[in-house]
C-alpha positions as CSV (number, residue, x, y, z in Angstrom):
1,X,-71.5,5.5,48.4
2,X,-71.3,6.2,52.2
3,X,-68.1,7.7,53.5
4,X,-66.3,6.1,56.5
5,X,-66.8,7.9,59.8
6,X,-64.4,10.9,60.4
7,X,-63.2,10.9,56.8
8,X,-63.1,14.7,56.7
9,X,-61.3,15.0,60.0
10,X,-58.8,12.4,58.9
11,X,-58.2,14.2,55.6
12,X,-57.6,17.4,57.6
13,X,-55.1,15.7,60.0
14,X,-53.2,14.1,57.1
15,X,-53.1,17.4,55.2
16,X,-51.7,19.1,58.3
17,X,-48.9,16.5,58.5
18,X,-48.1,16.9,54.9
19,X,-48.0,20.7,55.2
20,X,-45.7,20.3,58.2
21,X,-43.3,18.1,56.2
22,X,-43.4,20.5,53.3
23,X,-42.7,23.5,55.5
24,X,-39.8,21.7,57.2
25,X,-38.2,20.7,53.9
26,X,-38.7,24.2,52.4
27,X,-37.1,25.8,55.5
28,X,-34.0,23.5,55.3
29,X,-33.4,23.1,51.6
30,X,-31.8,26.5,50.9
31,X,-29.3,25.7,53.7
32,X,-28.1,22.3,52.5
33,X,-24.6,23.7,51.8
34,X,-24.2,26.3,54.6
35,X,-26.0,25.1,57.7
36,X,-25.8,21.3,58.2
37,X,-27.2,21.5,61.7
38,X,-30.4,23.1,60.4
39,X,-30.7,20.4,57.8
40,X,-30.1,17.7,60.3
41,X,-32.8,19.2,62.6
42,X,-35.2,19.3,59.6
43,X,-34.5,15.6,58.9
44,X,-35.1,14.8,62.6
45,X,-38.4,16.7,62.4
46,X,-39.5,15.0,59.3
47,X,-38.6,11.6,60.8
48,X,-40.7,12.5,63.8
49,X,-43.7,13.5,61.7
50,X,-43.4,10.3,59.6
51,X,-43.1,8.2,62.7
52,X,-46.4,9.6,63.9
53,X,-48.1,8.8,60.5
54,X,-46.6,5.3,60.4
55,X,-47.7,4.6,64.0
56,X,-51.2,5.0,62.7
57,X,-52.8,6.2,66.0
58,X,-55.8,7.8,64.2
59,X,-57.8,8.4,67.4
60,X,-54.9,10.5,68.7
61,X,-54.8,12.5,65.5
62,X,-58.6,13.1,65.7
63,X,-58.5,14.0,69.4
64,X,-60.2,10.7,70.4
65,X,-63.2,11.2,68.1
66,X,-63.0,7.8,66.4
67,X,-65.0,6.0,69.1
68,X,-62.4,3.2,69.4
């Protein structure tokens, strides 16, 4: 079976986004009860990351290498 073009690069971009989400949550979770501003900022950061994913601008994620 032939892989779609840029599959590896897309996997890497998605992995980077998931790692960013994970790091953001891990940074905020211990502070749920003592630093609401940190938690709110983490939620805003996660929202921003998820908005990028949902926008689906793959060529931007891959630095314009999709050819479209």
